[in-house]
C-alpha positions as CSV (number, residue, x, y, z in Angstrom):
1,M,-156.0,8.6,22.6
2,T,-156.5,7.6,18.9
3,S,-154.4,4.9,17.3
4,D,-152.5,7.7,15.5
5,G,-151.6,9.4,18.7
6,D,-153.7,12.4,17.6
7,E,-155.0,13.2,21.1
8,Y,-151.8,12.2,22.9
9,A,-150.1,15.0,24.8
10,D,-147.4,14.7,27.4
11,T,-145.4,16.9,29.7
12,A,-142.1,15.5,28.8
13,D,-139.1,17.4,30.2
14,T,-136.4,15.0,29.2
15,L,-135.1,15.4,25.7
16,Y,-133.1,12.5,24.2
17,P,-130.9,13.3,21.3
18,V,-131.0,10.7,18.5
19,I,-128.2,10.6,16.1
20,L,-128.8,8.6,12.8
21,S,-125.4,7.5,11.6
22,G,-126.3,5.0,8.9
23,G,-125.3,6.8,5.7
24,V,-122.7,5.8,3.2
25,G,-122.2,9.0,1.3
26,T,-121.4,7.8,-2.2
27,R,-121.7,11.3,-3.7
28,L,-118.7,12.3,-1.5
29,W,-116.3,9.7,-2.9
30,P,-113.3,9.3,-2.8
31,A,-113.2,10.8,0.7
32,S,-116.3,8.9,1.9
33,R,-116.2,5.1,1.6
34,Q,-118.2,2.2,3.0
35,A,-115.7,1.5,5.8
36,C,-115.4,5.2,6.8
37,P,-118.3,7.2,5.4
38,K,-118.8,10.9,5.4
39,Q,-120.2,11.4,8.9
40,F,-116.8,10.4,10.3
41,L,-114.8,12.9,8.1
42,A,-113.8,16.5,8.7
43,L,-115.2,17.9,5.5
44,V,-116.5,21.3,6.7
45,D,-114.5,21.8,9.8
46,D,-110.8,20.9,9.7
47,E,-110.8,19.7,13.3
48,R,-114.2,18.0,13.8
49,S,-116.1,15.4,11.8
50,L,-119.7,15.9,10.7
51,L,-120.7,13.5,13.5
52,Q,-118.8,15.5,16.1
53,Q,-120.3,18.8,14.8
54,T,-123.7,17.2,15.2
55,L,-122.9,16.2,18.8
56,S,-121.8,19.8,19.5
57,R,-125.3,21.0,18.9
58,L,-126.5,19.2,22.0
59,D,-124.7,21.9,24.2
60,G,-127.5,24.4,23.7
61,L,-130.5,22.1,24.1
62,G,-130.4,21.5,27.8
63,T,-130.6,17.8,27.3
64,A,-130.8,15.4,30.2
65,G,-130.9,12.1,28.4
66,A,-127.8,10.3,27.1
67,P,-127.5,10.4,23.3
68,I,-128.9,7.5,21.4
69,V,-126.8,6.7,18.4
70,I,-128.1,4.3,15.7
71,C,-125.3,3.0,13.5
72,N,-124.1,0.1,11.4
73,Q,-122.3,-2.5,13.5
74,A,-119.3,-2.2,11.3
75,H,-118.8,1.4,12.4
76,R,-119.2,0.8,16.2
77,F,-115.6,1.5,17.2
78,L,-115.4,4.6,15.0
79,I,-118.5,5.9,16.7
80,A,-117.2,5.1,20.2
81,E,-113.8,6.8,19.5
82,Q,-115.4,10.0,18.0
83,L,-117.7,10.3,21.0
84,R,-114.7,9.8,23.3
85,Q,-112.8,12.6,21.5
86,V,-115.5,15.2,22.2
87,G,-115.9,14.1,25.9
88,I,-119.2,12.1,25.7
89,E,-118.8,9.3,28.2
90,R,-122.4,8.1,28.3
91,A,-124.4,7.1,25.2
92,D,-126.6,4.3,24.0
93,I,-124.9,3.1,20.8
94,M,-127.3,0.7,19.0
95,L,-126.0,-1.5,16.3
96,E,-128.1,-2.2,13.2
97,P,-127.1,-5.6,11.6
98,E,-127.8,-3.9,8.3
99,G,-129.3,-0.6,7.1
100,R,-133.1,-0.4,7.0
101,N,-133.6,3.3,6.4
102,T,-134.9,5.8,8.9
103,A,-138.3,4.4,10.1
104,P,-136.7,1.3,11.8
105,A,-133.9,3.4,13.2
106,I,-136.3,5.9,14.7
107,A,-138.5,3.1,16.1
108,L,-135.4,1.7,17.8
109,A,-134.5,5.0,19.3
110,A,-138.1,5.5,20.6
111,L,-138.1,2.1,22.3
112,Q,-134.8,2.7,23.9
113,A,-135.8,6.2,25.2
114,L,-139.0,4.7,26.7
115,E,-136.8,2.2,28.6
116,H,-135.4,5.3,30.4
117,D,-138.4,7.6,30.6
118,E,-142.1,7.0,29.6
119,T,-142.5,10.7,28.9
120,A,-139.3,11.1,26.8
121,Q,-139.1,13.4,23.8
122,L,-136.7,12.8,21.0
123,V,-134.7,15.3,18.8
124,I,-133.7,13.3,15.8
125,M,-130.7,14.4,13.8
126,P,-128.8,12.7,10.9
127,A,-125.1,12.6,11.7
128,D,-124.0,14.3,8.4
129,H,-125.8,17.7,8.5
130,V,-124.3,21.1,9.0
131,I,-126.1,23.9,10.9
132,K,-124.2,27.1,11.1
133,D,-126.4,29.0,13.6
134,Q,-126.5,26.9,16.7
135,G,-128.7,29.5,18.5
136,A,-131.4,29.4,15.7
137,F,-131.3,25.6,16.0
138,A,-131.8,25.6,19.7
139,T,-134.7,28.0,19.5
140,A,-136.4,25.9,16.8
141,V,-136.0,22.8,18.9
142,H,-137.5,24.6,21.9
143,Q,-140.5,25.6,19.9
144,A,-140.8,22.1,18.4
145,R,-140.9,20.6,21.9
146,E,-143.9,22.8,22.7
147,L,-145.7,21.4,19.6
148,A,-144.6,17.9,20.5
149,R,-146.2,18.2,23.9
150,Q,-149.5,18.8,22.0
151,G,-149.0,15.4,20.2
152,Y,-147.4,16.7,17.0
153,L,-144.7,15.0,15.1
154,V,-142.5,18.0,14.1
155,T,-140.1,18.2,11.2
156,F,-138.0,21.1,10.1
157,G,-138.3,22.8,6.7
158,I,-135.6,24.8,5.1
159,E,-136.4,27.9,3.0
160,P,-135.2,26.9,-0.5
161,H,-132.9,29.3,-2.4
162,T,-132.4,27.1,-5.5
163,P,-134.5,24.5,-7.3
164,H,-132.6,21.7,-5.8
165,T,-133.3,18.2,-7.1
166,G,-131.5,16.3,-4.3
167,Y,-134.0,17.2,-1.5
168,G,-137.6,16.3,-0.9
169,Y,-140.0,19.2,-0.3
170,I,-142.7,20.0,2.2
171,R,-145.7,22.1,1.5
172,A,-146.8,24.2,4.5
173,G,-150.4,24.1,5.6
174,S,-152.3,26.2,8.2
175,A,-150.4,28.2,10.8
176,L,-149.8,27.0,14.3
177,E,-148.6,28.7,17.4
178,Y,-145.1,27.9,16.0
179,G,-144.7,26.8,12.4
180,F,-147.4,25.1,10.3
181,T,-149.3,21.9,9.8
182,V,-148.0,19.8,6.9
183,E,-150.2,19.9,3.8
184,R,-148.2,17.4,1.8
185,F,-144.7,15.9,1.2
186,V,-143.2,16.1,-2.3
187,E,-140.7,13.5,-3.6
188,K,-137.3,14.6,-4.8
189,P,-138.4,16.4,-8.0
190,D,-136.9,16.7,-11.4
191,A,-135.4,20.1,-12.3
192,E,-138.6,21.4,-13.9
193,T,-140.8,20.5,-11.0
194,A,-138.3,21.9,-8.5
195,R,-138.4,25.3,-10.4
196,A,-142.2,25.2,-10.3
197,L,-142.2,24.5,-6.5
198,L,-139.9,27.4,-5.9
199,E,-142.1,29.8,-8.0
200,Q,-145.2,28.7,-6.2
201,G,-143.8,29.4,-2.8
202,G,-145.0,27.8,0.4
203,H,-142.6,24.8,-0.2
204,F,-139.6,24.0,1.9
205,W,-136.7,21.6,1.7
206,N,-137.3,18.5,3.9
207,S,-134.4,18.5,6.4
208,G,-135.0,15.0,7.7
209,M,-134.8,16.2,11.3
210,F,-137.6,15.7,13.8
211,V,-138.8,16.4,17.3
212,A,-141.5,14.1,18.8
213,G,-142.6,12.3,21.9
214,A,-141.2,8.7,22.0
215,R,-144.7,7.4,22.9
216,V,-146.3,9.4,20.1
217,L,-143.9,7.9,17.6
218,V,-144.6,4.4,18.7
219,E,-148.3,4.9,18.5
220,A,-148.0,6.4,15.0
221,L,-145.8,3.5,13.9
222,A,-148.4,1.1,15.3
223,A,-151.1,2.8,13.2
224,H,-149.3,3.3,9.9
225,A,-146.3,0.9,9.9
226,P,-147.2,-2.0,12.1
227,Q,-144.8,-4.4,10.5
228,V,-141.9,-2.0,11.1
229,L,-142.9,-1.7,14.7
230,A,-143.4,-5.4,15.2
231,T,-140.1,-6.6,13.7
232,V,-138.1,-3.8,15.4
233,T,-139.7,-4.6,18.7
234,A,-138.8,-8.2,18.4
235,A,-135.2,-7.3,17.6
236,F,-135.1,-4.9,20.5
237,E,-136.6,-7.2,23.0
238,H,-133.9,-9.8,22.3
239,R,-131.1,-7.3,22.3
240,C,-127.9,-7.9,24.2
241,R,-125.0,-5.8,25.6
242,D,-121.6,-6.1,23.8
243,L,-119.0,-4.0,25.6
244,D,-120.4,-0.5,25.3
245,F,-122.8,-1.4,22.5
246,I,-126.4,-2.7,22.2
247,R,-126.7,-5.5,19.7
248,L,-130.1,-6.3,18.2
249,E,-131.4,-9.8,17.4
250,E,-130.3,-10.2,13.8
251,N,-133.0,-12.6,12.4
252,A,-135.9,-10.4,13.6
253,F,-134.2,-7.2,12.3
254,A,-133.6,-8.8,8.9
255,E,-137.5,-9.1,8.6
256,T,-137.9,-5.3,9.0
257,P,-139.0,-3.4,5.9
258,S,-136.5,-0.8,4.6
259,I,-138.6,2.4,4.6
260,S,-138.1,6.0,5.5
261,I,-140.0,7.6,8.4
262,D,-141.6,10.0,5.8
263,Y,-143.1,7.1,3.8
264,A,-144.0,5.0,6.9
265,V,-145.5,7.7,9.1
266,M,-145.2,11.4,8.2
267,E,-147.1,11.2,4.9
268,H,-150.1,9.5,6.7
269,T,-150.4,11.0,10.1
270,R,-152.8,13.9,10.7
271,R,-150.4,15.3,13.3
272,A,-147.4,16.3,11.2
273,A,-146.1,19.8,11.8
274,M,-143.3,21.8,10.3
275,L,-141.1,24.6,11.7
276,V,-139.0,26.7,9.4
277,L,-135.3,26.5,10.4
278,A,-133.2,29.5,9.4
279,G,-129.9,28.3,10.7
280,G,-127.6,27.8,7.6
281,W,-128.6,24.2,7.1
282,S,-127.0,21.7,4.7
283,D,-127.2,18.0,4.5
284,I,-123.6,17.8,2.9
285,G,-124.9,15.2,0.4
286,A,-122.4,15.9,-2.3
287,W,-119.2,17.9,-3.0
288,D,-121.1,21.0,-4.2
289,A,-122.7,21.1,-0.7
290,V,-119.2,21.1,0.9
291,Y,-118.3,24.0,-1.4
292,E,-121.4,26.0,-0.3
293,A,-120.8,25.2,3.4
294,R,-117.3,26.5,3.2
295,H,-118.0,29.3,0.8
296,H,-117.0,31.9,3.5
297,E,-113.4,30.5,3.1
298,C,-113.3,31.4,-0.6
299,D,-110.2,33.1,-1.9
300,G,-110.5,36.1,-4.2
301,N,-111.3,33.8,-7.2
302,G,-114.1,31.9,-5.4
303,N,-112.0,28.8,-4.6
304,V,-112.3,26.6,-1.5
305,T,-109.2,24.6,-0.7
306,Q,-107.9,22.1,1.9
307,G,-104.5,20.6,2.3
308,D,-101.4,21.1,0.1
309,V,-102.9,23.0,-2.8
310,L,-101.4,25.4,-5.4
311,L,-103.8,27.2,-7.7
312,Y,-103.2,29.3,-10.8
313,D,-105.9,30.9,-13.0
314,T,-108.5,28.7,-11.2
315,H,-112.0,29.9,-10.3
316,D,-115.1,28.8,-8.4
317,S,-113.6,25.4,-7.6
318,L,-113.2,23.0,-4.6
319,V,-109.7,21.5,-4.4
320,M,-108.8,19.3,-1.5
321,S,-105.6,17.2,-0.9
322,Q,-104.9,14.6,1.7
323,S,-101.5,13.3,0.9
324,R,-99.6,15.3,-1.7
325,L,-99.4,18.6,-3.6
326,V,-102.3,19.2,-5.9
327,A,-101.8,22.0,-8.5
328,T,-104.4,23.4,-10.9
329,L,-104.1,25.6,-14.0
330,G,-106.8,27.2,-16.0
331,L,-109.8,25.4,-14.4
332,S,-113.2,26.7,-13.5
333,N,-116.2,25.3,-11.6
334,V,-114.4,22.0,-10.8
335,V,-114.1,19.6,-7.9
336,A,-110.7,18.1,-7.4
337,I,-110.4,15.7,-4.5
338,E,-107.1,13.8,-3.8
339,T,-106.7,10.9,-1.4
340,E,-103.8,8.4,-1.0
341,D,-105.2,6.0,-3.6
342,A,-107.7,7.9,-5.8
343,I,-108.3,11.3,-7.4
344,L,-111.6,12.8,-8.5
345,L,-111.8,15.5,-11.1
346,A,-115.4,16.6,-11.9
347,D,-117.7,19.4,-13.1
348,R,-119.0,20.9,-9.9
349,S,-122.5,21.1,-11.3
350,R,-122.7,17.3,-11.9
351,M,-122.2,16.0,-8.3
352,Q,-125.5,14.2,-8.2
353,E,-124.1,11.8,-10.8
354,L,-121.0,10.7,-8.8
355,K,-122.9,7.7,-7.6
356,H,-122.4,6.2,-11.1
357,I,-118.7,6.2,-10.6
358,V,-119.0,4.4,-7.2
359,A,-121.4,1.9,-8.8
360,R,-118.8,1.2,-11.5
361,L,-116.1,0.6,-8.9
362,E,-118.3,-1.8,-7.0
363,S,-119.3,-3.7,-10.1
364,E,-115.6,-4.2,-10.9
365,G,-114.9,-5.4,-7.4
366,R,-112.4,-2.5,-6.7
367,T,-111.5,-1.8,-3.1
368,E,-111.5,2.0,-3.6
369,S,-115.2,2.0,-3.1
370,R,-115.0,0.3,0.3
371,N,-111.7,1.1,2.1
372,H,-109.2,3.9,2.4
373,R,-105.5,3.1,2.6
374,R,-105.9,3.9,6.3
375,V,-108.2,1.4,8.0
376,Y,-109.4,2.1,11.5
377,R,-109.7,-0.6,14.1
378,P,-110.7,-0.4,17.8
379,W,-107.0,-0.5,18.8
380,G,-105.8,2.2,16.3
381,W,-105.3,2.0,12.6
382,Y,-103.1,0.5,9.8
383,R,-102.2,2.0,6.5
384,A,-101.3,0.0,3.4
385,M,-98.0,1.4,1.9
386,V,-96.8,-1.1,-0.7
387,R,-98.4,-4.2,-2.1
388,A,-97.1,-6.6,-4.7
389,P,-97.4,-10.4,-5.4
390,G,-96.1,-12.2,-2.4
391,F,-95.6,-9.3,0.0
392,Q,-97.1,-6.1,1.4
393,V,-95.9,-3.3,3.7
394,K,-98.1,-1.6,6.3
395,E,-97.8,1.2,8.8
396,I,-99.5,0.3,12.1
397,M,-100.4,2.6,14.9
398,V,-101.6,1.2,18.3
399,N,-103.2,3.6,20.8
400,P,-101.7,3.7,24.3
401,G,-103.1,0.9,26.4
402,A,-104.6,-0.9,23.4
403,A,-104.0,-4.4,22.1
404,L,-104.6,-6.5,19.0
405,S,-106.2,-9.9,19.4
406,L,-104.3,-13.0,20.3
407,Q,-104.1,-14.5,16.7
408,M,-102.4,-16.5,14.1
409,H,-102.3,-16.7,10.3
410,H,-102.4,-19.7,8.0
411,H,-100.9,-18.1,4.9
412,R,-98.4,-15.3,5.9
413,A,-95.4,-14.5,8.0
414,E,-94.9,-11.0,9.6
415,H,-91.8,-8.9,10.4
416,W,-92.4,-5.9,12.7
417,V,-90.0,-3.0,13.0
418,V,-90.8,-0.5,15.8
419,V,-90.3,3.1,14.8
420,Q,-92.0,4.9,17.8
421,G,-92.8,3.7,21.3
422,T,-92.5,0.3,22.9
423,A,-94.3,-2.9,21.8
424,K,-95.3,-5.6,24.1
425,V,-95.3,-8.8,22.0
426,T,-96.7,-12.1,23.0
427,R,-95.3,-14.8,20.8
428,G,-95.8,-18.6,20.7
429,D,-92.6,-20.7,20.5
430,R,-93.1,-24.2,19.4
431,D,-92.2,-26.9,21.9
432,D,-93.2,-29.7,19.4
433,D,-95.2,-30.0,16.2
434,S,-98.5,-29.1,17.8
435,M,-98.0,-27.0,21.0
436,Q,-96.9,-23.4,21.4
437,T,-95.6,-21.9,24.6
438,L,-96.5,-18.2,24.9
439,R,-93.7,-15.8,25.9
440,T,-93.8,-12.0,26.3
441,L,-91.1,-9.6,25.4
442,L,-90.6,-5.8,24.9
443,I,-89.5,-4.4,21.6
444,T,-88.5,-0.8,21.5
445,E,-87.5,1.7,18.8
446,D,-85.2,0.5,16.1
447,E,-85.7,-3.1,17.2
448,S,-87.6,-5.8,15.3
449,I,-89.2,-9.2,15.6
450,Y,-90.0,-12.0,13.1
451,L,-93.3,-14.0,13.4
452,P,-93.2,-17.1,11.2
453,L,-96.3,-18.4,9.5
454,G,-98.6,-20.1,12.0
455,T,-97.1,-18.4,15.1
456,V,-99.6,-17.4,17.7
457,H,-99.0,-13.7,18.6
458,R,-100.4,-10.5,20.1
459,L,-99.3,-6.9,19.9
460,E,-99.9,-4.4,22.7
461,N,-98.9,-0.8,23.5
462,P,-98.1,-0.7,27.2
463,G,-96.8,2.9,27.0
464,H,-98.3,6.4,27.2
465,I,-97.5,7.5,23.5
466,P,-98.8,5.9,20.3
467,L,-96.9,2.8,19.2
468,K,-95.9,2.9,15.5
469,L,-94.3,0.1,13.6
470,I,-93.7,-1.0,10.0
471,E,-95.1,-4.5,9.2
472,V,-93.8,-6.5,6.3
473,Q,-96.1,-9.4,5.4
474,T,-94.9,-12.3,3.1
475,G,-96.9,-15.1,1.8
476,R,-99.2,-16.2,-1.1
477,Y,-102.4,-15.0,0.5
478,L,-102.4,-11.6,2.3
479,E,-106.1,-10.7,2.8
480,E,-107.5,-9.6,6.1
481,D,-109.7,-12.7,6.5
482,D,-106.6,-14.8,7.2
483,I,-106.9,-14.1,10.9
484,V,-107.7,-16.8,13.5
485,R,-108.5,-15.0,16.8
486,F,-108.2,-16.8,20.1
487,E,-108.7,-13.9,22.5
488,D,-109.9,-10.4,21.9
489,R,-110.8,-7.6,24.3
490,Y,-113.1,-6.1,21.7
491,S,-115.3,-9.2,21.3
492,R,-114.2,-9.8,17.7
493,I,-113.6,-13.6,17.9
494,N,-116.1,-14.1,15.1
495,D,-115.6,-10.7,13.6
496,R,-112.8,-8.9,11.8
């Protein structure tokens, strides 16, 4: 076996799905934000998120290995909940302390798969892609596995139909039993270069999906990106379990270079192969891609809509509403996206520039780039309703059987009014100036409880239906970091 893995061939029969869920999706603002990026949103399917659609592709692959999900540690509970919703009870959820691009993420997945099976194969899929033809995808993966058994690192190319500047390109080389060798990779081109590539033929969009043997990937990383492999291995070897998650050693991972698998390995290996995937693929990178993915839903004027929308003399537009009526008049080729706290109106042909809006929001320190009004937590969610100097009002939903941490606040008092379900409240009553005796009581619908500043407390839902309440906070400082946790079933004592 060469150091590149060129002569490596295995007879792997176990396929491990790898889901890369590290994207932020700035070109899908205001729906996609740092705290809840695009892969967790139902952008193309009204019922399932992009992540859940990706997971549904596993049904036709005959997989025997548990999915390996690589994600930012801030999204761990979103990942776990969305997996639970689609019935996946067993998965290796690996938490990156910070994003380091695809090469470190894939290295982690390969090391994890090898812990289970020395002959493991990986099918690597970003969590935010759409593939309409599941059968075509399953067939392509089956063919890719045959090439992977011969030691190839297989990627998937998409037949281009427009000179797209948002994708990298792959030039096909000589024919193989299935697909082609890779002659070269092309960076995301400018418009003129993209048109030239389209006219030349033989070039395909780079999908960012792969099939390869885990051992082959490790050997290729050792040959072409040894620092990536060394630092990832160090972080992996000192990993620890945290509930249902795998945490990496942060200091070692911080030393890992941020580099894509294309730069690190695929552009250098002699064993890169490409299969053409004709399955209705899109990476859903921007709102124009959402429009194209849902184009079959167009009305007679070429419009795609979602939510409470009223259109008049509007053509070839994407209009989506989350919280209120959106009406349009005399518009063409626009994107109109409404959320509870922001509205985007844009030319549909300029979606690649939306990142500049997000950068402006971030430079001005505005929360609209980071959080939605609805913020998800492992116990449920809360939604900011009203905020003014000295007070704010939130709607809180606690899942059945879930509980917030035992906590207190230095700067605010809270008043809870139950509007649905029954709340089990643990509250500290002061016996003297320093000690609090914890007492538990049940608060049901139309009842309320007051928690003075400094009171130790916990909120639980002991029932079988969601608990909803209205929380009124009063105080001079009302930020989320004014939480001192004493106990937490989700291991967040030092975490929000």
